[in-house]
N, C-alpha and C positions, 0 to 999 in steps of 0.2 A: 598497423591494423589493416586487415584485408577488407575488400568490399563485402565478401560473404559474411564475415564476422560482424560487421556493422549492420548488415541486413538482418541477421539473426538476432542481434542485440535489440534493434528496434521492434522486431516482431515479437520477441519474448516479453518486452516491456509492455507492448500493447495488449497481448494476450493476458498478462497478469492483471492489468487494470480492468480489462473486459470482465474477468472473473470477479475481481474484488468489487467492481461496481454493481454486481448482482447479489452479493452475499447478504444484503439487508433483508431480502425476501426469506432466505433460509433462517436467518437469525430471528426474524419476526415470528416465524412459525415455531421455532424451538423455544422461544421465550414463554410459550404457553405451558411448557413442561419443566424447563430448567431456568435457573437464575443466570444472569450474565457471566458471573465468574465460573459457574459450572460448565456453561457452553464453551468458554475460553479454554478451560483446562481440558475438556474432552476433545475439542478439535485439535489442539496441539499434541495431545497424547496420541491420538489417531495418526496425526502427521508424523510424529517421531517413529512410531511402529512401522508405518508405511515406508519411511526412508531407510530404516534398518533392513527391511525385507528387500527393498529395491537395490540397496548397495551395502551389504553386510560387512564390508572391510573396516578395519580399524583405522583411526586417524592418529598416526604417530607424530606428535608435535616435535619440532626441532628444539624448542626451548620453552621455559616456563613463562617468559614474557608474552609469548603468543597467546597463552591461555587467558591472560587478562582481557585481551580483545574479545574473545569468545564470551567470557563472563559478562562483560559490559554490553555486548551486542544482545545477549539473551535478556538482560535486565531492561535495556531500553526498547528494543524493537519488538519483543514479545510481551513481557510483563507490564512495564510502565505505560507504553503507548496505548495498548488496548484497555488497560485499567483506567487511565485518565480519560480516554474517549467515552467509555461506558459510564463513568461517574458524571462526566460533563452532561451527558444526555438526561440525567436525572435532575439537573439544575437549570438547563436552558433548552431552547427549541432545537429540533433536529436541523433546521435551516441554518441556525447560528453555528452549530457544530460543523456542518458541511462547509461553510465559508471559512471558518477559522482553521480547520484541518487542511484546507486547500492552500494555505500559505506555506505549507511545508517545503515546497520547492524553493521558495524565496530564502528561508532560513538555511536550507541545504546549500544553496548557491553561495551565500555569504560565508558560511563555515568552510566550504570547499575552496573558496577564493583565498582564504588566509592559511588553511592548514594542509592543502594538497597541491601537488605540482600538476601542471597541465590543465587545471580547471579554472578558467578565467571568465569573468563577467563581461558581457557585451551590452551595448545600448539596446540591441534587439531583445535581449533577455528581459530588461525592465519594461520595454514597450509591450512585450508579450504578457508579462506579469499583470500589467494594468488591464489589458484586454481580457485576459482569462478571468481575473477576479471580478471584473464587471459582469462577464457572462455567467460566472458561478453564482453571483449575487442574484441575478435575474432568475436563474434556474431554481435556486434555493427558495426564494420567496414566491415565485410562480404566481404572481398576482396579489399577494398579500400586501397590506398597506405599508408598514414601515419596519425597520430593524428594531426589535425590542431587546435591549441590552440586559443581560443577566450576568453581572460581574463575575461571580464565582464560576459559573458554568463556562462562560466565554474565556476566562483566564485558564481554566483547566484544558479547554480545547486548544488554545495557543500553546500551552505547555506540551500537549501531546504532539503538536506539529514540530516543536523544537526538539523533542525527544526523538521523533522519527528522523529529523535531520542529523542528529548525532549518530543514530543507528546506521544511516546511509554512509556516513564517513567511516564508521567502524567496519562495515562490510567491504568498503573499497580497500581499506588497509588489509583486511583478512584475505581478499582476493589476490593480493600481491604475494601472499605466502606460497602460492603455487599448489595448494591442495585441491582435491576434487570438490566441485560445488555442492554435491549432495552430502559429502562428509562434513563440510563446514556448516551447512544449513542444519544438519542433524545435531551438531555440537551446540549450535545456538539454541535450538529447540530445547535441548536437554537442560541448559542453564535457565531458560525462560520458565520451564515447568518447575524447576527447583525453587525459583523465586516466587512462584505462585503458591507453594505449599503453605507458607505462613498466612497468606491472604485467605486461602480456603479454610484454614482452621478458625479464622476470625469471622468470616461471613457464613461459614457452615457449608457442608457438602452432604446433601441428602438425596443421593441417587439410588434408586432401586431397580430391580429387573423389570418391574411393571412399567417403568418409564419408557421402555423400548418395545412395547407391544404394538405400537402404531408404526406401520411401514413408512409413513410420511416422515416421522421423527427420525427413523434410521437413515432414510435417503438424504434428508437435509443435513444430518450430522456427518454422513460420509462425504457429502459435497464440501462442507466446510473443512473437514479434516484432511481429505485426500486432495481436493482441488484447491480450495482457497488457502490452505496451509502448506501441505507437503509440496504440491506442484508449484504453487505461486511464489513461495519464498525462494525456491530453487531458481525459478525463471527470473525473479526480480534480482537476486544476487548475481546471476549470470549476466543480466543486462547491465548492472552496475559495473561489472568487470570489463565488459566490452565497450560501453558508451561513456562511462564515468558517472559520477553521482549527480551532476547537474542535469545532463540530458535525460537520464533515466527518471529522475524525480519530477521533471516537467510533465511526464505522462499522468501524474496525479491530477492535473487540471481537468482531464476529460472524465474522471470518475463520476462527478455529478451528472454529466450529460448521459453517460451510460445508464445511470440509475433512473433518469427520467424516461429514457427509451424503454428500459426494462419494465418500468411501471405501466407504460402504455400498452406494451405487448402482453405482459403476464397478468398484471392487476387490473387492466382495462381502465386505467385512469385517463382523464381527459387532457389532451395537450392544449396548451395556450400559445398565443403569439409570443408572449414573454419568454416562454420556455424555448421556443424555436430560435428566437433572437439570441438568447443566452447561450444555447448550444453552439450556434455559429460563431459567436464571439469567443467562446472557450476554445474551439478548434483553431480559430485564427491566432489566439494567444499561444497555443501550443506550437503552431508553425513558426511564429515570430521568435519565440523563445529558443527554438531549436536552431535558429540562425537562418533566416530567409527560407530556402526550401531544403534545408539540411535533412529533414526527416525523409523527404522523397529521395534524396541522394543515397540514403541508407537502404531504401526498399526497392526502388525501380531499377531495372536492368541498366547496365553501362551504356547500351545502345541509345537509351533515352537521353542520357547526359551529352553524348556526342552530338545527337541530333539537336538538342537545345543549344549547344555551343555553336 
């Protein structure tokens, strides 16, 4: 693994989470017009079309066994993860969902430790996990009194985190096949959309041309489809290929911090001391889990490391 590939891997992981941490604003706006499952279907349909236009080549698989990985990746990372997360939000508080989903790196690390080569757990990872989860809790509650448990919603959130961990391992395996990242992501999107069709028929799909008369609706839908879906899933899968599932998944820790910062800048929400402390703890947890200053080793120029040595 070259220094440049590590640098790009860390950069793409950060950019992905930076965008994913702001998607709640677009989703919140679109919920005034569409249902959650309609937003989900439209954004990934847009993403699929964009990826076809960006890289129209076919993906000739070497054997049928590889197809199974794409099928399960589409089922877990596209359909089940987002469906579980959306349903969880109807049963429990957003703060609870934010915390539960953020344990995904922990589940990913455990699965990677047992099922993949070269992915090992370190004491720094667990120390970073504790620091990050403490910070995420402070950010999520942001001054509220106590954690209010809602068993069904919280269990669905944890299930979503576990599903994402499985998806991460599947994409790591898919990256070893040697195919272009856009082609593999496109294949995953296709299966994710196919698995959504039965859900759409159950919940209903009532979209008309009049739903797109608002320019704000179109812009937010394009952001979710082209940015948060087409671009981000490609960059995330690329980061997994370069860094491994553990180091890439750890970036999920900073998503709540990005959400808080975005809320302050765009929604003009008030920042609290608890949110500031939580953000600092989350960033500390990220650095620790990456292994001391491993994140900086992947980003800073080699001259810096020689100077530090």
